[in-house]
N, C-alpha and C positions, 0 to 999 in steps of 0.2 A: 500512445504510450511514450513517455520521454525516455531518454537514455538512462537516467538515474533510476527511473522506475523499472526499466528492463534489468538493470544491474541488481536491483533489490530482489526481483523475481528469480533472477539467476542464483543469487545467494540462497534464497529459500530452497531451490531445487537441489543445490549442492548439499545443503544441510539435510535434506531428505534422502539423498544418496548415502550420506554417512549414517543416518538413522537406520535405513534398511539394511545396510551392510553389517552394522553392529548387531541388529536383531537376527539376521541370518547366521552371524558368526557366533551365536550362543552354542550351536551344535556343529556347524560346518567349518572346516579349516579355512584359514584366511587365504591360503593359495587357491583354493577351489573357488572362492569369491572372485578373486582376481581373474581366473581362468574364464569363469562364466561371463563376467562383465566384458572381458576382452573378446569373447566369441560373439556376443550379441552386438557389441559396438563395432566389431569388424564387418559384420553383415550391413549394418546401417551405414557405415562410412563407405563401403564398396558401392552400395546402391547410390549414395550421394555422388561418388566419382562418375559412375556410369550415366547418371541422369544429366551431369554436367558435361559429359563427353570428353572427360579427362583420362589419360593413361594412369596407370597405377604407379609407374616407376619414376617419373620426373626426369629432369635434366641430369645427364651423366655426371656433370662436375658437382652436383649438389647431393648425389645419392649417399655418399659417406656421411654427410651431415644428417640426412633423413634417418639412416640407420642409427646413427649415434644418439639422435633425439629419441628414437624408439627404445633403445637399450636403457638410457638414463630414465626415460618416463616410466618404463616397465619397473625398474628398481624403485623409483620413487613411489609408485602406485602400490607396489607389493609391500613396502615398508609402512605406507600410511594405512593400508587395510590391516596389517599386523597390529599396529598401534590402536586402531579402532576396536579390535577385538579385546585387547589386553589392557587398555587404559579407559578411564572415564571419557565420555564422548566430548565434552568441552575441552578437556586438557589435550586430547589427541588432536583435535581440530586446531587448537591454539599452537601446538608444537609444529604442526604442518604449516601454519601461517608465519613461522619464522623464516620461510624461504625467500622473502625479499632481501633479508639481511645476507643470507648466503649468496644471493645473486649479485649483490654489490661486491662482495669479496671475490667471487668467481670472475666477474667482469673485469675487475682490476688485474687479476692474475693472468687470465686467459686472453683478454681482449686489450690488455694495456690501458684500461680506463682509470682515470685519476680518482683517488679517494680524498675528498676534502676533509678539512677538520671537522666540519658539521657531520659528515657522513661517519668518521671515526667515532665521534661522541655517540652517535645513534647506535652504532655497532656495540659499543661498550655498554650502553644502557640496555640494549636488547639482551646481551648476555646476562646482565643482572636480573632482568625480567624472567629469563628462562630458568635461572637458578631459583628464583622465588617460586615458580610454578612447579618445578621438579622436586625441590626440597630435598637435596641429597642428604643421606643419612650421615655423612662425614661432618655436616654442620648441624647436627641434631640439637646442640646446645643453643644455637641461634633460634631454631623454630619452637623448641619446647617439647616435652615428651609427648604431649597429646596430639601432635601433628604427625601424621603418617606420610613418609616420602613415597613418590611414585616408584613403581617397579623399575629397577635399574636397566634391565635388558629391553624392556618395551620402550623406555624413554630414550635409550640410545639408538634403537631402531627407528623411532619417529624422527629424531634429529638427522639421522643418515638419510632417511626419506626426503626430508625437507631439503637437505643439500643436493640430492639427486634431481629432485624437481627443479630446483634452481639451475642445476647444470643442463637440464633438458631445455629450459627457457633460454639460457644464454646461447645454447646451440641454435635455437630458432632465430635469435637475434643476429647471429653470424650470417645466416642465410638471407636476412632482411626480406624484402618483398619480392625476390627473385623466384620463390617457391609459392605455389598456390596453397592457401591455408588448409583447404579440404584435404589436399595430399598429406600435408604435415600431420593433420589429425589421424589420418588413415594409418600412418606408420606406427603409431603407438600400439593399437591392437594387433597389427600385423607382426610385430616383433614380440609382444607379450604372449601371444598364443603358443608359439613353439618353445619359448623360454619357460613357460610355466607348466606346460604339460608334464615334463618329467617329475616335477615335485608335487603336482596336484593329483595326478592319477593313482600313484601307489597308496595314498591315504584317502582316496576318494570316499565320500559318504553321500550315498544317494539322497537327494533332497525330498522332502515330503511335498505334498501339494501346496501347503501353505508357504514353504520355504521357496518353491519355485515362483510363487507370486511375489515374494520379497525380492528375489533375484531379478525378476523381470521389472519390477518397480525401481530397483536399483539402477538398472541399465537405462530404462526410459528417463528416469530423473537425471542421469548423467548427460544424456543427449539433449534434453530440454534446457539444463543448466548451461551447457556449452553454447547452445543456440542463442539464448537470451544474453549471455555474456559476450559473445561475439557481436551481436547487434548493438549492445550498449557501448562497447569499445569503439565502434565505428561512428558513434554519435557524441561521445563524451571524452574529455581528456583523461589521460591515466590517472592523474591526481584525484579528480573528482570521483572517478569509478572506484579508486582505492578505498576512499572513505566509506562508500556505500557497500562495497564488497565485504567490509569487515562485519556487516550485519550477520554474515554466516556464523561468527562466533556467538552472537546473541541467540540465534536460532538454535545452535548446538547446546548452549546452556539451558534453553527452555526445554528442548527435547530430552536432555539428560535429566532435568528435574521431574518432568511429567512422566516419562516412560521408565527410567532406570532409578529414580529417586537419588540422583547424584547431585550433590550441592557443593560447588566449588568453595574451597577454603578462602579465608580472607587473604592469605598469601598468594593463592592463585588469582584471585580478582585484582590484587595490587600489581602482580607481575604481568598479568594480561594488559592491564592499563599502561604499563611502561612499554611493553612490546608494541602495542598498537600506536601509542604516541610517537615512539621512535620511527616507526615505518611511515607515519603520516608526516613527520618532519622531513623525511627523505623526499616525500612526494610533493609537498607544497613549498614553493619558493617564489618570490617575487620576480627573479630573473630566471633565464633559461638555466636549467641544472646540468651538471656534467652527465655524460651518458651512463655512468655507473648508477646515478640516482634515478635516472629515467628507467633503467633496467629494473631497479627495486620496486619503483612505483608501478610499472606495467605488469610485473609479476605478481604483485599483490592483487591487482585487479583481475589477472588472468589465471587465478588459482584453479586448479582442477576440482 
């Protein structure tokens, strides 16, 4: 299997993770979904570290970055699952995929990386694309009375989640190759479990047998997606992987239409095209791109 094929398989498993989370979220609170996924993936990640003979804690000088990555990743995951429950599947997935744009901004602010004119134009275009997808009611005259805007709170949470995911990835970039990727993955559920417990337990709804199957499928799909994505990134450039990774948006649209009878509006399709095109323009260049653009390209490929 080639790297691009592996990336396509990973995109499929990520879309299946989103689908099972949305199905389980019909009755279960989103915080409960995050907690269950974290507990299951924590066990899998711990087993992976033990099998490789690696300690859990890593180098002392890198531990603060590992904890920071875990907190930002937890916030991003919590927001993403909330948006999955409260937004159509394709729109929730698309808003999460704005994180390469956030990554370029954060890399410039936190790592001092240069934003070129090309990057700035792509950022502006992506904002326009997001507005077309969200369709805020303040611009109702532009959309027409027949077009329903997305819920404001869920949309804001989705965008905050995308920004947190970008911050998590920029933190990983700061560590570079000094830390083992298996330990970096381990810190996300390690932080997520204790942070989520106080919010998930008071409103805990005991899952039915069918919902436990959905939750298990969600966690297994996550692990498979990350495995295929990691293998693909080891064999393909970030730019090529980025292009194939966007198949997740296609899968999400198909799942939404087949399972939930969700059909994206013309505005959503046009906005999605602008966002995808803007991110791909950040990824593909004839000469070596500035690091801010590399961050954006790799984040799009490494989407959770």
